[in-house]
N, C-alpha and C positions, 0 to 999 in steps of 0.2 A: 104400173109396176114393170120394171125392166130387169131382165135376167141377163147376167153376163156369161158369155161363152168361155171366158178364160179361167174360170174357177175349176180346180181339180175336184173330181168326184170323191165322195167319202168312200173309203175302202172298208169293207166289212172284214172282221177277223177271219183268219184262215180256219179251215175245218179242224185243224189240230187243237185250236183253242176250244172249240165247241166240244170236242171229245174229252179234253182235259178237265173241263168244269165239272161234269158229273163225277169223275173220278176223285177230284179234290173234295167235292161235297161229301162223297161217301166216306172218305178218310176222316174228314173233320167231324162228321156226325157220329161215327162209331166211338170216338174218344180214346181209342187205343189201337196199337198196332197188333196185327197177328204175326207172331214170330214163328214161322214154319221151321226155321233152323232149330229153335229150342224145342219145339214140338217133336221134331225128328230125334233130337238128343234124348228126350224123355222116352220115346218109343224104343230107341236103341238100348237105353239103360234097362228098361223092362224086359226086352228080348234077351239081354245078356245076364240078367240077374240069376244068381244061384242062391235063392232065398231072399233075404231083405237087402235093400240097397238105399242109398241116399240120392236125392234129386241132383241132377248134374249142376255143377258150378265150375267156373274157370274160364280162361281166355278162349280156349279152343272149342267150346261147346255152344256158342251163340247165345249164352245167357245175356239177358238185357243188362244186368249188372254182374260182371264176371265173378266177383267174390262176395256175392250177396250173403247176408247174415240171417235174414228172416224172409219168409214168403207168406203172404196172406192169400188164401184161396177164397174167391167170391163166386158163388154158384148162382144160377138163375133164381130169381125171386128172393134173393138174400136181402135182408134189411141191413143197409149200410150205415144207419144212423149212429150206431155205437162202436164204430171201428176205432181201434186204438191208433195212437201216433206211432210211427210217422206216416201211416197210411190214410188217415182221415181225410186230408185234402184231396188225395188222388182218387177217392171213390165218390166224391160229392156229385159229380155229373154222370156217374155210371148208371145206365138204365138196365137194371137186372131183369126187368120184365119184358125187354124187347125181343129176346130170343132164348129158347131152351137149348139151342145147339152149341152154345159157347159157355165157357167159364173163364174167369179172369184170374191171372196170377200177378200179384204185386210183389216185387222183389225190393228189399231194402238193404242198403249198406250205410250204416249210420243214419243220416237224414236224407240221403239220396234214395228216391223211389222211382221205379220204372214198372209200367204196367203192360202186360201182353194178354191177348186172348188165345185160348187153346180150344180146338174143336173137340167136342165131347164124343163125336163119332170115332175119334182116334185114341184119345186119352181122356178118361173120365175120373175126376176127383170128386164128383158131386152125387154119388149114389145115396140118395136119401138125406143129404145134408141141406139145411136151409139157412144157416148163418155163416158169415165169414169166419174162418179159423186161421190163426197165425201159427206157423211152425218154424222152428230153428233149422238152419241149414244141415245140421247133423242128424236130423230126424230120420229114422229108418222107415221104409215103405215096403209094402207088398204090392205086387202087380199080378192080376189074373185076367186072362183074355176072355171076354164075353161078347158074342155077336160082333167080332171084329175090332172091338175097342179094348184098350188096356184099362181096366178098372183099378184105380190106385187107392189104397187104403193105408193110413198110417198105422204103424205097429203100436201096441199098447205100451205105455211108458213104464 
């Protein structure tokens, strides 16, 4: 067997590619984006609330869908089998048992749905709740600070 000296050696990918692969895998495995801009808007709304308030919506508040009509809140360990449309498809691959530190907010405007995760250590919609609940954009909320987190509770209708 004869080896030729004129063949170019195979180049291995640069270190940047090796660093990017775990990052891309992490994003694809989580199934949704964490939207720190919207999380900050929620905290700001809670900070500035003089009584009840509505969850932020609009172009300037980093909402995943600026003029969302409904939000579905999915807490850790929530059973997502009976989620209503238009949210049903977007919760199919959501692993609610993977972490207790996050909750998921799914925003809809007509049939467009966008999902984000929110850290419970900052904003907590899931105090004692175990099933996904859908709310209209004009729903009034109360916020109370407990152990550094804003605990969000919907007002009684």
